[in-house]
N, C-alpha and C positions, 0 to 999 in steps of 0.2 A: 416598725419600730409602735412596741405595744404601751396604750398610758391605758393606766385604774382609773375609770369613773365612777364617782361613790355617790349614790342613789340615796337619798335622804327622806326616808317617811316620814310627811305630814301630821300621820296621824299622831303621834304623841302631842304637838301642840294643840291639837280639837282636842283632846281631852283631856289636855290639862288647862285649857280654856272653859272648855264643860265642866268641869271639877267647880275650877273660880264660880260658876255662874249658880251655879245649884247652891253651893257657899253663900253666895251672897244672899239669895232669897230665902235661904233659910236663916243664915243671922246677920244680926247690923255689923256691918264693916267698918261704919263710922267709931265703933269702938275699939282702940290700940289691939288689942288682946284677941279678938276675934278677927282682926284683921292679917295678926299674926300667924294665928293658925289657920286663915284661908289660905296666906303662903305657904306655912310647910306642906297643908297636904295636897295644893298643884304643885310643889316639886316633886312631891313623893309617887304623885299620879303619873305627871311626866316619865321621872325615869322608872317606874314601872312599866309605863305607856313604851318605852325604848327597848325593853328587853322583849315585848313582844312584835313588835315592829321593828324589825331590825334594818339596819341599811343594808343595801345590796349595791354591792361590786360588779363591775361591769369594765373587761378589758378589751381596749377597741386596736385597731390599728391605724395609724398614724402617720402620714406622709413626713419623715425627714426634713427639717429646715433648707431649701436649699444652699451649698457651700459657697461661698463667693471669694474667689482668690484673686479675682483679676486678670487670670488668666482665662481671657476664652475659651479656650481650644482645652484646657484644664477642666473648665468648668461642665464643660460637655461632658468628657471623660466619667467625671464623676457622678455627673447626673444618669448617664445612659449606664453607668456600671449600678447603680445602687435600684434604677427598674431592672438589669438582668438579674440582681441579684434575688430580687424580689418574685421573679418569674423564675428562678431556680427552685426559691421553695416552694410556692406553691404548686410545681409539679413534680416537687416530690411528696408533698403531702397528696396529690392527686392521683400519681402514679401507684399501683400496688406491688409489683414484683419491686422483690428486695435488690436484688442484684441490680434493676434500672436505678433504684432511689438510691443507692451507696455511691454507685456512679454520679450522677447529681449532685450527692453531697460533695465528693471531693471536688468536681470542677467547681461548686459555689465555695469553697474551700481557698480551692486554685483561683480564681478569680479574684477574691478577696484580695489574696496576696497582689497580687497585681498592680488590683487599683492606688494600695497601700504604698507598695516601692513608687509606682509611677507620680503618684501624689506629693510625697515627701522629695521623689527630685525628677521633675515638671522636664528636664530634658531629655529624658527617656521615652517621653510622650511620643517621638515620631517611632520608637520599635515596635509600639503596639498597633499602631497605624491599619493594621491586616488584620490583627486581631482584635481590633473592636468594629471595622468594618467589613468582614466576612466570616472569621471561624467562632465567634462570637454567636452574633444574630442568627447563623445558618445551623448552628448547633441547638439553637434556642429552637429556631424554624422545627429540625426532626424531633426535638423532642416533644413538639407543641401536638406535632403531627401523630406522632407516637401515644401523644396521654387520647386524641382523639380517637381512633381507629382502636385503643383498648378500650373506651369505653362504650361499645358496639357489641361487644358480647359476641361473639362473630367470631371463626377463625378460616374466614375464604382464600381464597388464593392471591387473590391484591391484598387483601390487610393481611393477611401470618409471613406473605414471601417479606412485605416491607417492614412490618415490627422485626421479623428476623434480622435485614438488614443494618435496621438502628441497632438492634441490643448486638449487633457481631462489629459495629464502626467505633461503638462508646470508649471499649478498651484504648482505641488509638486515638480518640479525641482526646480521654483522659490523659495519656504519653504526650501528646501535643502541646495540652496547656501546661503539664510540667516543664518541658523544653521553653515554654516562652515563660516560665519565669525564671527559668535558668538564664537565659540569654540576657534578663535584664541586668543581672551579675557580672557581666563576661567582663564589663570596664572594670569591673573593679578586682578579679579573680588577675587581671592582666597585672594590675598596680602591686597589688599583694604579692605575684611571684616576683614580678622586678626589686619591689625592697627586699627580699628576702633572701636574693641575689645579693643585689650589694651590699645587706649588712652581715652576710656571710665571708665573702671576702673582705671586708674591712675587719671584720674580726680576727680573720683568719692572719690580715699584714699585721695587722696590733699584737698578735702574736695571744689573743683571748679566747681564738677558738682552732679547728686544725680540720682542713677542708680536707678531702682526699691527696690530695698532691704534697702536702705538708704530711701528712701523715705515713704516707708511705716513703716520705725522704726520714723521717724520724726513723720507724720500721728500719730502713735499710743502716742507721748510725749503730741502732742497737745489737745489730747482727754482727758489726764490724767489733763490738768490744771481746776483752779477754779476760781470763782472772789471770793474779799476782798471787805474791808468796802471802799476803796478807788475805786471800780468799774475795780483795776488793777490788773491781772490776772499773779498770780506766780505758776512756774513749783516745783509739787511739787516732 
């Protein structure tokens, strides 16, 4: 998380104080008129000085406040997840290869969504135990190794071969993260599918909608009609 700190220059205050002191030495401040003029001059000097010595802004990274949900396992997942996302952002900045950087950004986005789903529904926490305990840390380990080797600036057999293997597996890792996110919605998908089936059957029974069976029966009835003298079809 980024925070902006404003560093205010002390120069305008010193300049204003100096202006007051100079005026006090030159004119008698015990007179009201001179006192008012001194105040006006001092303020003018202060504001002019502020324009010359402007405030400096500094953007720094600050650690987010730890989340406290009352669920120790969930709190650990959130904390570990925040560290993992921070490391992915660092690796994205450190690695020059645009393909790898793009894949890292995909992993970051997928991981963030996984953490959000589990945070909203802590009962899903067991579903990502292996993801948090193996797949995520191993992926970060591979990317850190890639970053270290890439920074060496050489393409020897060991370095080049290892980097190529990491590059080749990154697509598979992205797919695995996508499937992990998809798996978290398995129960909801089943519930929705069941609800849709029940809803369709109820609407068909109430005559509010037609399923395939009712539609076939109605079509057969329509085929059995024949014209009469008035051109009106009567159902037999």
